[in-house]
C-alpha positions as a Markdown table, in Angstrom:
| # | Residue | x | y | z |
|---|---|---|---|---|
| 1 | Unk | 133.2 | -0.7 | -76.9 |
| 2 | Unk | 130.6 | -3.4 | -75.2 |
| 3 | Unk | 127.8 | -1.5 | -73.4 |
| 4 | Unk | 128.3 | -1.6 | -69.5 |
| 5 | Unk | 126.0 | -3.9 | -67.6 |
| 6 | Unk | 124.4 | -3.4 | -63.8 |
| 7 | Unk | 123.4 | -0.7 | -61.7 |
| 8 | Unk | 125.8 | 2.2 | -60.4 |
| 9 | Unk | 127.4 | 1.5 | -56.8 |
| 10 | Unk | 126.2 | 4.0 | -54.6 |
| 11 | Unk | 128.8 | 3.8 | -52.4 |
| 12 | Unk | 132.1 | 4.2 | -55.0 |
| 13 | Unk | 134.3 | 7.0 | -56.0 |
| 14 | Unk | 136.1 | 6.4 | -58.9 |
| 15 | Unk | 139.0 | 9.1 | -59.4 |
| 16 | Unk | 141.2 | 8.5 | -63.2 |
| 17 | Unk | 143.5 | 10.8 | -64.8 |
| 18 | Unk | 142.2 | 11.5 | -68.3 |
| 19 | Unk | 144.7 | 11.8 | -71.6 |
| 20 | Unk | 144.1 | 12.2 | -75.2 |
| 21 | Unk | 141.6 | 8.8 | -75.9 |
| 22 | Unk | 138.0 | 8.5 | -73.9 |
| 23 | Unk | 137.9 | 4.8 | -74.5 |
| 24 | Unk | 140.0 | 3.7 | -71.4 |
| 25 | Unk | 138.0 | 6.4 | -69.1 |
| 26 | Unk | 134.9 | 5.0 | -70.4 |
| 27 | Unk | 135.9 | 1.0 | -69.7 |
| 28 | Unk | 137.2 | 2.0 | -66.1 |
| 29 | Unk | 133.8 | 4.0 | -65.8 |
| 30 | Unk | 131.8 | 0.7 | -67.2 |
| 31 | Unk | 133.6 | -1.6 | -65.2 |
| 32 | Unk | 133.4 | 0.3 | -61.5 |
| 33 | Unk | 129.9 | 2.2 | -62.0 |
| 34 | Unk | 130.6 | 5.0 | -60.0 |
| 35 | Unk | 128.3 | 6.8 | -57.9 |
| 36 | Unk | 130.9 | 10.1 | -58.4 |
| 37 | Unk | 133.8 | 10.5 | -61.0 |
| 38 | Unk | 137.0 | 13.0 | -60.7 |
| 39 | Unk | 138.6 | 13.4 | -63.9 |
| 40 | Unk | 141.8 | 14.4 | -63.9 |
| 41 | Unk | 143.0 | 16.4 | -67.3 |
| 42 | Unk | 145.2 | 19.4 | -68.6 |
| 43 | Unk | 144.2 | 22.3 | -70.6 |
| 44 | Unk | 144.7 | 19.7 | -73.6 |
| 45 | Unk | 142.8 | 16.6 | -72.7 |
| 46 | Unk | 139.7 | 18.6 | -71.2 |
| 47 | Unk | 138.2 | 18.0 | -74.7 |
| 48 | Unk | 138.4 | 14.2 | -73.8 |
| 49 | Unk | 136.5 | 14.7 | -70.5 |
| 50 | Unk | 133.8 | 16.1 | -72.7 |
| 51 | Unk | 134.1 | 13.8 | -74.9 |
| 52 | Unk | 133.6 | 10.7 | -71.9 |
| 53 | Unk | 130.6 | 12.7 | -70.3 |
| 54 | Unk | 129.0 | 13.2 | -73.6 |
| 55 | Unk | 129.9 | 9.9 | -74.9 |
| 56 | Unk | 128.4 | 8.2 | -71.5 |
| 57 | Unk | 124.9 | 10.3 | -71.3 |
| 58 | Unk | 124.5 | 8.8 | -75.2 |
| 59 | Unk | 124.8 | 5.8 | -74.3 |
| 60 | Unk | 121.9 | 6.3 | -71.0 |
| 61 | Unk | 124.5 | 6.4 | -68.4 |
| 62 | Unk | 122.8 | 9.2 | -65.4 |
| 63 | Unk | 125.7 | 11.4 | -65.5 |
| 64 | Unk | 124.7 | 15.0 | -64.4 |
| 65 | Unk | 126.8 | 17.7 | -63.3 |
| 66 | Unk | 126.7 | 16.8 | -60.0 |
| 67 | Unk | 128.0 | 13.3 | -60.4 |
| 68 | Unk | 131.6 | 14.3 | -61.4 |
| 69 | Unk | 134.3 | 16.6 | -60.7 |
| 70 | Unk | 136.9 | 17.9 | -63.3 |
| 71 | Unk | 140.3 | 18.8 | -61.6 |
| 72 | Unk | 142.7 | 20.6 | -64.3 |
| 73 | Unk | 146.5 | 20.2 | -63.5 |
| 74 | Unk | 148.4 | 23.3 | -64.6 |
| 75 | Unk | 151.4 | 21.1 | -66.5 |
| 76 | Unk | 151.0 | 17.4 | -67.0 |
| 77 | Unk | 154.9 | 17.2 | -67.7 |
| 78 | Unk | 156.0 | 18.7 | -64.0 |
| 79 | Unk | 155.4 | 16.0 | -61.1 |
| 80 | Unk | 156.2 | 18.8 | -58.4 |
| 81 | Unk | 152.8 | 20.9 | -60.0 |
| 82 | Unk | 150.8 | 17.7 | -60.6 |
| 83 | Unk | 151.5 | 16.6 | -57.0 |
| 84 | Unk | 150.4 | 20.3 | -55.7 |
| 85 | Unk | 147.2 | 20.2 | -57.8 |
| 86 | Unk | 146.2 | 16.9 | -56.7 |
| 87 | Unk | 146.5 | 17.8 | -53.1 |
| 88 | Unk | 142.8 | 18.9 | -52.7 |
| 89 | Unk | 141.8 | 15.4 | -53.4 |
| 90 | Unk | 142.8 | 14.0 | -50.7 |
| 91 | Unk | 140.2 | 16.2 | -48.3 |
| 92 | Unk | 137.5 | 14.4 | -51.2 |
| 93 | Unk | 138.7 | 10.8 | -50.3 |
| 94 | Unk | 138.9 | 11.7 | -46.9 |
| 95 | Unk | 135.3 | 13.0 | -46.8 |
| 96 | Unk | 133.8 | 10.0 | -48.9 |
| 97 | Unk | 135.4 | 6.9 | -47.1 |
| 98 | Unk | 134.4 | 8.1 | -43.6 |
| 99 | Unk | 130.3 | 8.2 | -45.2 |
| 100 | Unk | 131.0 | 4.7 | -44.1 |
| 101 | Unk | 133.4 | 1.1 | -44.1 |
| 102 | Unk | 132.0 | -0.2 | -47.1 |
| 103 | Unk | 132.4 | 3.0 | -49.0 |
| 104 | Unk | 135.1 | 2.4 | -51.5 |
| 105 | Unk | 137.5 | 4.3 | -54.1 |
| 106 | Unk | 139.1 | 3.2 | -57.5 |
| 107 | Unk | 141.9 | 4.8 | -58.8 |
| 108 | Unk | 142.5 | 4.6 | -62.2 |
| 109 | Unk | 145.7 | 5.4 | -63.5 |
| 110 | Unk | 146.0 | 4.9 | -67.1 |
| 111 | Unk | 145.1 | 8.1 | -69.2 |
| 112 | Unk | 147.2 | 11.2 | -69.3 |
| 113 | Unk | 151.2 | 12.0 | -68.9 |
| 114 | Unk | 153.5 | 9.9 | -66.3 |
| 115 | Unk | 153.8 | 12.4 | -64.2 |
| 116 | Unk | 150.3 | 12.8 | -64.0 |
| 117 | Unk | 149.8 | 8.8 | -63.3 |
| 118 | Unk | 153.0 | 8.9 | -61.0 |
| 119 | Unk | 151.8 | 12.0 | -59.2 |
| 120 | Unk | 148.3 | 10.4 | -58.4 |
| 121 | Unk | 149.7 | 6.6 | -57.7 |
| 122 | Unk | 151.7 | 9.0 | -54.9 |
| 123 | Unk | 148.8 | 10.5 | -53.4 |
| 124 | Unk | 146.3 | 7.4 | -53.7 |
| 125 | Unk | 149.5 | 5.4 | -51.9 |
| 126 | Unk | 148.0 | 6.5 | -48.4 |
| 127 | Unk | 144.5 | 6.1 | -49.4 |
| 128 | Unk | 142.2 | 3.1 | -48.9 |
| 129 | Unk | 142.0 | 2.5 | -52.3 |
| 130 | Unk | 141.7 | -0.1 | -55.3 |
| 131 | Unk | 144.3 | 0.4 | -58.1 |
| 132 | Unk | 142.7 | 0.1 | -61.5 |
| 133 | Unk | 144.6 | -0.1 | -65.1 |
| 134 | Unk | 142.7 | -0.4 | -68.5 |
| 135 | Unk | 144.9 | -2.5 | -71.1 |
| 136 | Unk | 144.2 | -3.8 | -74.2 |
| 137 | Unk | 144.5 | -6.7 | -76.7 |
| 138 | Unk | 145.6 | -5.1 | -79.4 |
| 139 | Unk | 147.9 | -2.0 | -79.9 |
| 140 | Unk | 148.7 | -0.3 | -82.8 |
| 141 | Unk | 152.6 | -0.1 | -84.4 |
| 142 | Unk | 152.9 | -3.8 | -84.2 |
| 143 | Unk | 151.9 | -4.2 | -80.1 |
| 144 | Unk | 154.2 | -1.2 | -79.1 |
| 145 | Unk | 151.7 | 1.8 | -79.4 |
| 146 | Unk | 148.3 | 2.4 | -77.7 |
| 147 | Unk | 145.6 | 0.5 | -77.3 |
| 148 | Unk | 143.2 | -0.1 | -80.2 |
| 149 | Unk | 139.6 | 1.0 | -79.4 |
| 150 | Unk | 137.4 | -1.4 | -78.6 |
| 151 | Unk | 140.0 | -4.1 | -77.3 |
| 152 | Unk | 140.1 | -2.4 | -73.9 |
| 153 | Unk | 140.1 | -4.3 | -70.4 |
| 154 | Unk | 140.6 | -4.2 | -67.0 |
| 155 | Unk | 144.2 | -5.9 | -66.8 |
| 156 | Unk | 144.6 | -5.0 | -62.7 |
| 157 | Unk | 142.6 | -3.9 | -59.7 |
| 158 | Unk | 144.4 | -4.4 | -56.4 |
| 159 | Unk | 144.5 | -2.6 | -53.1 |
| 160 | Unk | 147.7 | -0.9 | -53.8 |
| 161 | Unk | 148.7 | -1.1 | -49.6 |
| 162 | Unk | 149.0 | -4.9 | -50.4 |
| 163 | Unk | 152.0 | -3.5 | -52.3 |
| 164 | Unk | 153.0 | -0.2 | -50.9 |
| 165 | Unk | 152.5 | -1.0 | -47.0 |
| 166 | Unk | 156.4 | -0.7 | -47.0 |
| 167 | Unk | 155.9 | 2.7 | -47.3 |
| 168 | Unk | 154.0 | 3.0 | -44.0 |
| 169 | Unk | 156.5 | 0.5 | -42.6 |
| 170 | Unk | 159.4 | 3.3 | -43.6 |
| 171 | Unk | 157.3 | 5.3 | -41.5 |
| 172 | Unk | 157.3 | 3.0 | -39.0 |
| 173 | Unk | 160.9 | 2.7 | -38.6 |
| 174 | Unk | 161.7 | 6.7 | -38.7 |
| 175 | Unk | 159.2 | 6.9 | -36.0 |
| 176 | Unk | 160.7 | 3.6 | -34.2 |
| 177 | Unk | 164.3 | 4.3 | -34.2 |
| 178 | Unk | 163.2 | 8.1 | -32.9 |
| 179 | Unk | 161.6 | 6.2 | -29.8 |
| 180 | Unk | 158.2 | 8.0 | -30.9 |
| 181 | Unk | 156.7 | 4.2 | -30.2 |
| 182 | Unk | 152.9 | 5.8 | -29.8 |
| 183 | Unk | 153.2 | 7.1 | -32.7 |
| 184 | Unk | 155.0 | 4.2 | -34.6 |
| 185 | Unk | 152.0 | 2.1 | -33.3 |
| 186 | Unk | 149.5 | 4.6 | -34.6 |
| 187 | Unk | 151.0 | 4.0 | -38.0 |
| 188 | Unk | 150.6 | 0.4 | -38.0 |
| 189 | Unk | 147.2 | 0.2 | -36.9 |
| 190 | Unk | 146.3 | 2.9 | -39.8 |
| 191 | Unk | 147.9 | 0.5 | -42.3 |
| 192 | Unk | 146.2 | -2.5 | -41.0 |
| 193 | Unk | 142.9 | -1.1 | -41.3 |
| 194 | Unk | 143.6 | -0.9 | -45.1 |
| 195 | Unk | 145.6 | -4.0 | -46.5 |
| 196 | Unk | 143.6 | -7.3 | -46.9 |
| 197 | Unk | 146.8 | -9.4 | -47.8 |
| 198 | Unk | 147.2 | -12.0 | -44.6 |
| 199 | Unk | 150.8 | -11.6 | -45.2 |
| 200 | Unk | 151.5 | -8.1 | -45.1 |
| 201 | Unk | 148.8 | -7.6 | -42.3 |
| 202 | Unk | 150.9 | -10.5 | -39.8 |
| 203 | Unk | 153.8 | -7.9 | -40.8 |
| 204 | Unk | 152.4 | -5.0 | -39.8 |
| 205 | Unk | 150.8 | -6.9 | -36.6 |
| 206 | Unk | 154.2 | -7.9 | -35.5 |
| 207 | Unk | 155.2 | -4.4 | -36.1 |
| 208 | Unk | 152.6 | -2.8 | -34.0 |
| 209 | Unk | 153.4 | -5.5 | -31.0 |
| 210 | Unk | 157.0 | -4.5 | -31.0 |
| 211 | Unk | 155.8 | -0.9 | -30.6 |
| 212 | Unk | 153.6 | -1.6 | -28.0 |
| 213 | Unk | 156.2 | -3.8 | -26.2 |
| 214 | Unk | 158.6 | -0.6 | -26.1 |
| 215 | Unk | 156.1 | 1.6 | -25.4 |
| 216 | Unk | 155.1 | 0.0 | -22.5 |
| 217 | Unk | 158.6 | -0.6 | -21.2 |
| 218 | Unk | 159.7 | 3.2 | -21.6 |
| 219 | Unk | 156.6 | 4.0 | -19.2 |
| 220 | Unk | 157.8 | 1.5 | -16.7 |
| 221 | Unk | 155.0 | -0.9 | -17.2 |
| 222 | Unk | 156.9 | -3.9 | -17.5 |
| 223 | Unk | 154.1 | -6.4 | -17.2 |
| 224 | Unk | 152.8 | -5.2 | -20.2 |
| 225 | Unk | 155.8 | -4.9 | -21.9 |
| 226 | Unk | 156.5 | -8.6 | -21.5 |
| 227 | Unk | 153.5 | -9.5 | -22.6 |
| 228 | Unk | 153.7 | -7.5 | -26.1 |
| 229 | Unk | 157.5 | -9.1 | -26.6 |
| 230 | Unk | 156.0 | -12.7 | -25.9 |
| 231 | Unk | 153.5 | -11.5 | -28.8 |
| 232 | Unk | 156.4 | -10.3 | -31.5 |
| 233 | Unk | 159.1 | -13.4 | -30.3 |
| 234 | Unk | 155.9 | -15.7 | -32.0 |
| 235 | Unk | 155.9 | -13.6 | -35.1 |
| 236 | Unk | 159.7 | -12.9 | -35.8 |
| 237 | Unk | 159.6 | -14.6 | -38.9 |
| 238 | Unk | 157.0 | -12.3 | -40.2 |
| 239 | Unk | 160.1 | -9.5 | -39.9 |
| 240 | Unk | 162.5 | -11.0 | -42.2 |
| 241 | Unk | 161.2 | -9.9 | -45.5 |
| 242 | Unk | 160.9 | -6.3 | -44.1 |
| 243 | Unk | 164.4 | -6.3 | -42.3 |
| 244 | Unk | 166.6 | -9.0 | -43.5 |
| 245 | Unk | 167.9 | -11.7 | -41.9 |
| 246 | Unk | 171.2 | -9.7 | -39.7 |
| 247 | Unk | 168.4 | -7.0 | -38.7 |
| 248 | Unk | 166.2 | -9.7 | -37.4 |
| 249 | Unk | 168.9 | -11.6 | -35.5 |
| 250 | Unk | 170.0 | -8.9 | -33.6 |
| 251 | Unk | 166.5 | -7.7 | -32.9 |
| 252 | Unk | 166.0 | -11.3 | -31.4 |
| 253 | Unk | 169.2 | -11.5 | -29.5 |
| 254 | Unk | 168.0 | -7.8 | -27.7 |
| 255 | Unk | 164.5 | -8.7 | -27.0 |
| 256 | Unk | 165.6 | -11.9 | -25.7 |
| 257 | Unk | 168.0 | -9.8 | -23.2 |
| 258 | Unk | 165.2 | -7.7 | -22.6 |
| 259 | Unk | 162.3 | -10.7 | -21.7 |
| 260 | Unk | 164.7 | -11.9 | -18.9 |
| 261 | Unk | 165.4 | -8.1 | -17.8 |
| 262 | Unk | 161.5 | -7.6 | -17.7 |
| 263 | Unk | 161.0 | -10.8 | -16.0 |
| 264 | Unk | 163.7 | -10.0 | -13.3 |
| 265 | Unk | 161.6 | -6.4 | -12.7 |
| 266 | Unk | 158.9 | -8.3 | -11.6 |
| 267 | Unk | 160.5 | -9.3 | -8.2 |
| 268 | Unk | 161.4 | -7.5 | -5.0 |
| 269 | Unk | 161.5 | -3.6 | -5.2 |
| 270 | Unk | 164.1 | -2.0 | -5.4 |
| 271 | Unk | 166.5 | -4.0 | -7.1 |
| 272 | Unk | 169.7 | -3.5 | -8.4 |
| 273 | Unk | 168.2 | -4.3 | -12.0 |
| 274 | Unk | 165.3 | -1.2 | -11.1 |
| 275 | Unk | 168.1 | 0.9 | -11.0 |
| 276 | Unk | 169.7 | -0.1 | -14.1 |
| 277 | Unk | 166.0 | 0.2 | -15.6 |
| 278 | Unk | 165.8 | 3.5 | -14.4 |
| 279 | Unk | 169.2 | 4.9 | -15.8 |
| 280 | Unk | 168.5 | 3.5 | -18.8 |
| 281 | Unk | 165.3 | 5.5 | -19.5 |
| 282 | Unk | 167.0 | 8.6 | -17.7 |
| 283 | Unk | 169.9 | 8.1 | -20.5 |
| 284 | Unk | 166.8 | 8.1 | -23.4 |
| 285 | Unk | 165.3 | 11.3 | -21.8 |
| 286 | Unk | 169.2 | 13.1 | -22.1 |
| 287 | Unk | 169.3 | 11.7 | -26.2 |
| 288 | Unk | 166.0 | 13.5 | -26.4 |
| 289 | Unk | 166.9 | 17.0 | -24.6 |
| 290 | Unk | 164.3 | 16.7 | -22.0 |
| 291 | Unk | 166.5 | 17.2 | -18.9 |
| 292 | Unk | 163.9 | 17.6 | -16.5 |
| 293 | Unk | 162.4 | 13.8 | -16.9 |
| 294 | Unk | 166.4 | 12.7 | -17.3 |
| 295 | Unk | 167.2 | 14.2 | -13.5 |
| 296 | Unk | 163.7 | 13.0 | -12.2 |
| 297 | Unk | 164.7 | 9.7 | -12.8 |
| 298 | Unk | 168.5 | 9.9 | -12.0 |
| 299 | Unk | 167.6 | 11.1 | -8.5 |
| 300 | Unk | 165.1 | 8.1 | -8.0 |
| 301 | Unk | 167.9 | 5.8 | -9.2 |
| 302 | Unk | 170.5 | 7.3 | -6.7 |
| 303 | Unk | 167.7 | 7.2 | -3.8 |
| 304 | Unk | 166.9 | 3.3 | -5.4 |
| 305 | Unk | 170.5 | 2.1 | -4.9 |
| 306 | Unk | 170.7 | 3.5 | -1.3 |
| 307 | Unk | 167.7 | 1.6 | -0.4 |
| 308 | Unk | 168.8 | -1.9 | -2.3 |
| 309 | Unk | 172.3 | -1.1 | -0.3 |
| 310 | Unk | 170.3 | -0.6 | 2.9 |
| 311 | Unk | 168.1 | -3.9 | 2.4 |
| 312 | Unk | 170.9 | -6.4 | 1.4 |
| 313 | Unk | 173.9 | -5.3 | 3.5 |
| 314 | Unk | 172.0 | -4.0 | 7.1 |
| 315 | Unk | 168.5 | -5.5 | 7.0 |
| 316 | Unk | 166.7 | -2.3 | 6.3 |
| 317 | Unk | 163.7 | -3.4 | 4.4 |
| 318 | Unk | 162.4 | 0.0 | 3.6 |
| 319 | Unk | 163.3 | 3.8 | 4.2 |
| 320 | Unk | 159.6 | 4.4 | 4.4 |
| 321 | Unk | 159.9 | 3.2 | 7.9 |
| 322 | Unk | 163.2 | 2.8 | 9.2 |
| 323 | Unk | 162.8 | 2.0 | 13.1 |
| 324 | Unk | 164.5 | 4.0 | 15.2 |
| 325 | Unk | 166.2 | 1.7 | 17.2 |
| 326 | Unk | 168.5 | 0.2 | 14.7 |
| 327 | Unk | 170.0 | 3.9 | 13.9 |
| 328 | Unk | 173.5 | 4.1 | 15.2 |
| 329 | Unk | 174.3 | 6.9 | 17.6 |
| 330 | Unk | 174.6 | 9.7 | 17.4 |
| 331 | Unk | 172.2 | 10.2 | 14.6 |
| 332 | Unk | 169.8 | 8.4 | 16.6 |
| 333 | Unk | 169.5 | 11.2 | 18.8 |
| 334 | Unk | 169.2 | 13.9 | 15.8 |
| 335 | Unk | 166.5 | 11.9 | 14.3 |
| 336 | Unk | 164.5 | 10.9 | 17.7 |
| 337 | Unk | 162.4 | 13.8 | 17.5 |
| 338 | Unk | 161.3 | 13.1 | 13.8 |
| 339 | Unk | 160.1 | 9.4 | 14.7 |
| 340 | Unk | 156.7 | 8.4 | 14.7 |
| 341 | Unk | 155.7 | 5.3 | 16.8 |
| 342 | Unk | 159.5 | 4.8 | 16.9 |
| 343 | Unk | 159.8 | 4.8 | 13.0 |
| 344 | Unk | 161.6 | 7.2 | 10.9 |
| 345 | Unk | 160.4 | 7.9 | 7.2 |
| 346 | Unk | 164.0 | 8.8 | 5.2 |
| 347 | Unk | 164.6 | 10.4 | 2.0 |
| 348 | Unk | 167.2 | 10.3 | -0.8 |
| 349 | Unk | 169.9 | 12.8 | 1.6 |
| 350 | Unk | 168.8 | 11.0 | 4.6 |
| 351 | Unk | 169.0 | 7.4 | 3.3 |
| 352 | Unk | 172.6 | 8.2 | 2.6 |
| 353 | Unk | 173.1 | 9.7 | 6.1 |
| 354 | Unk | 171.9 | 6.4 | 7.4 |
| 355 | Unk | 174.4 | 4.7 | 4.9 |
| 356 | Unk | 177.3 | 6.5 | 6.3 |
| 357 | Unk | 176.2 | 6.0 | 10.0 |
| 358 | Unk | 176.0 | 2.4 | 9.3 |
| 359 | Unk | 178.7 | 2.2 | 7.5 |
| 360 | Unk | 181.1 | 4.1 | 10.2 |
| 361 | Unk | 179.4 | 1.7 | 12.9 |
| 362 | Unk | 180.4 | -1.4 | 11.2 |
| 363 | Unk | 184.0 | -0.2 | 10.7 |
| 364 | Unk | 184.1 | 0.4 | 14.0 |
| 365 | Unk | 183.1 | -3.2 | 15.7 |
| 366 | Unk | 185.2 | -4.5 | 12.9 |
| 367 | Unk | 188.4 | -1.9 | 13.5 |
| 368 | Unk | 188.4 | -1.4 | 9.8 |
| 369 | Unk | 189.2 | 1.8 | 8.4 |
| 370 | Unk | 188.2 | 0.9 | 5.1 |
| 371 | Unk | 188.1 | 3.8 | 2.4 |
| 372 | Unk | 185.1 | 4.4 | -0.6 |
| 373 | Unk | 185.9 | 2.5 | -3.1 |
| 374 | Unk | 186.5 | 5.0 | -6.5 |
| 375 | Unk | 184.8 | 4.8 | -9.9 |
| 376 | Unk | 183.9 | 1.2 | -11.4 |
| 377 | Unk | 184.5 | -0.7 | -7.8 |
| 378 | Unk | 181.4 | 0.6 | -6.9 |
| 379 | Unk | 179.8 | -1.9 | -9.0 |
| 380 | Unk | 178.9 | -4.1 | -6.2 |
| 381 | Unk | 177.7 | -1.8 | -3.9 |
| 382 | Unk | 174.2 | -3.5 | -3.8 |
| 383 | Unk | 175.9 | -6.5 | -2.3 |
| 384 | Unk | 179.6 | -5.9 | -1.6 |
| 385 | Unk | 181.6 | -4.4 | 1.1 |
| 386 | Unk | 181.7 | -0.7 | -1.4 |
| 387 | Unk | 181.1 | 2.4 | 1.4 |
| 388 | Unk | 178.2 | 3.6 | -0.9 |
| 389 | Unk | 177.5 | 6.3 | 2.0 |
| 390 | Unk | 180.7 | 7.3 | 2.0 |
| 391 | Unk | 181.3 | 7.4 | -1.9 |
| 392 | Unk | 177.9 | 9.3 | -2.0 |
| 393 | Unk | 179.7 | 12.2 | -0.2 |
| 394 | Unk | 183.1 | 11.9 | -2.0 |
| 395 | Unk | 180.8 | 12.3 | -5.4 |
| 396 | Unk | 179.4 | 15.4 | -4.2 |
| 397 | Unk | 176.4 | 14.3 | -4.0 |
| 398 | Unk | 175.2 | 15.4 | -0.4 |
| 399 | Unk | 174.8 | 18.9 | 0.4 |
| 400 | Unk | 173.8 | 22.5 | -1.4 |
| 401 | Unk | 176.0 | 22.2 | -4.3 |
| 402 | Unk | 174.9 | 18.6 | -5.0 |
| 403 | Unk | 173.1 | 18.2 | -8.8 |
| 404 | Unk | 170.6 | 16.3 | -6.7 |
| 405 | Unk | 169.2 | 19.6 | -5.9 |
| 406 | Unk | 168.5 | 21.1 | -9.6 |
| 407 | Unk | 165.4 | 18.4 | -9.4 |
| 408 | Unk | 163.9 | 19.6 | -6.3 |
| 409 | Unk | 163.8 | 22.6 | -7.8 |
| 410 | Unk | 162.3 | 21.6 | -10.9 |
| 411 | Unk | 159.0 | 21.7 | -12.4 |
| 412 | Unk | 158.9 | 18.3 | -11.8 |
| 413 | Unk | 159.2 | 18.4 | -8.1 |
| 414 | Unk | 159.1 | 21.5 | -6.1 |
| 415 | Unk | 159.8 | 24.5 | -8.3 |
| 416 | Unk | 159.4 | 26.0 | -11.7 |
| 417 | Unk | 163.5 | 26.0 | -12.3 |
| 418 | Unk | 164.3 | 24.6 | -15.8 |
| 419 | Unk | 167.0 | 22.0 | -15.5 |
| 420 | Unk | 170.0 | 22.1 | -17.9 |
| 421 | Unk | 172.1 | 20.1 | -20.0 |
| 422 | Unk | 175.2 | 20.7 | -17.8 |
| 423 | Unk | 173.2 | 19.7 | -14.4 |
| 424 | Unk | 172.0 | 16.9 | -16.2 |
| 425 | Unk | 175.3 | 15.9 | -17.9 |
| 426 | Unk | 176.9 | 16.1 | -14.0 |
| 427 | Unk | 174.3 | 13.9 | -12.5 |
| 428 | Unk | 174.3 | 11.3 | -15.2 |
| 429 | Unk | 178.1 | 10.8 | -14.7 |
| 430 | Unk | 177.8 | 10.6 | -10.8 |
| 431 | Unk | 175.1 | 8.3 | -10.7 |
| 432 | Unk | 176.6 | 5.8 | -13.0 |
| 433 | Unk | 179.8 | 6.0 | -11.1 |
| 434 | Unk | 177.8 | 5.6 | -7.9 |
| 435 | Unk | 176.0 | 2.3 | -9.1 |
| 436 | Unk | 179.4 | 1.5 | -10.6 |
| 437 | Unk | 178.8 | 0.8 | -14.3 |
| 438 | Unk | 179.1 | 2.6 | -17.6 |
| 439 | Unk | 177.0 | 3.6 | -20.4 |
| 440 | Unk | 177.9 | 1.1 | -22.4 |
| 441 | Unk | 176.3 | -1.3 | -19.2 |
| 442 | Unk | 173.2 | -0.1 | -19.9 |
| 443 | Unk | 170.0 | -1.9 | -21.8 |
| 444 | Unk | 169.6 | -0.2 | -25.2 |
| 445 | Unk | 166.4 | 0.2 | -27.4 |
| 446 | Unk | 166.9 | -1.7 | -31.0 |
| 447 | Unk | 166.8 | 0.4 | -33.9 |
| 448 | Unk | 165.3 | -1.1 | -37.1 |
| 449 | Unk | 167.5 | 1.0 | -39.4 |
| 450 | Unk | 169.9 | -1.4 | -41.5 |
| 451 | Unk | 173.7 | -0.1 | -40.0 |
| 452 | Unk | 175.4 | 1.7 | -42.6 |
| 453 | Unk | 178.1 | -0.4 | -44.4 |
| 454 | Unk | 181.9 | -0.2 | -43.8 |
């Protein structure tokens, strides 16, 4: 073996598996010149570690006991035991890289059993490190045996995240499909700091933008959602190697539709689009089992469709300041004492009482005894002739027995009562019926997991 050259790197940690030969370990040590080394061995190869240390010291290397650790494995042929025994190394690696951005880790997987190298590779796949492997220009048994001493050289040295970043993508997909968008963003961000390959970085960048967009939308931050989706549309091609043409094509269609909806949501508030957005958000909370959150959103969606109908059909621009003179008798007389400077501030139930009064007054003027439409016929409630106020009562949404009262008693409003699934489901179906849509009409967030083949 040739002598190494150059001083040690004070910011480099070498982690290597040790087999029956000292030569590859010494080659790796001399190539990387680490400040500290971790030798992974079994009972059978502890002697090799001693030989490595002795040889390096004899050659003049500064390898005092505080410059290396020995990690013994119970069984080099048992992958699960190797994984367990290597777990403490993660803390040592974390402490090393936290010393500074220029502190680095080299992982050499040349020596030891296949289970040892596989276990170390699995652990190291989550580290920011360089993989190293010692090959040989000459082998025994006609080129199929072990490397001949003196012919060793480093044949591979690369950032494993450039190749193993797909593991981060898999973690991202699981979180994204569960709508855990903030966590998905963190996964993509962390992975980006570990890769140096431009292609992999672009892929992770687009994924991060995608998760940021849906995270913003899920929080009703429509402006930022639109911003991030526009960034994703510029980088769609980055996703094709990860998910294939079919998934990316479907994602593009959904994102195009999302962008159009988000642009409409920037308009007058509230609109029918805002109602649809609230219902879709409530549906996601129901799917997650968060029924208090779902009912809070359903309550607002019901209130909003009433406000939209008042504005579109009766020119009542806002329920925050309804002019008393626009309220039909006898409701005007009932509410007169509540007026402040001739205006009224209406809550949900009063919004629909006003709608009912206006509907009756309109029917009386036109001699029209129209009955409220049912089911899907309520779809034109924001702009047609459906008597939404009467349909509200027909659905049982008024009075003390209304499922809407659960929101008032919940911890998200005025009480401490947990909303149950039965109440959430009841209000869900009645809210959809009131707005005149089905669950299939709502915008849905995409999933990145390819569908199972039929």
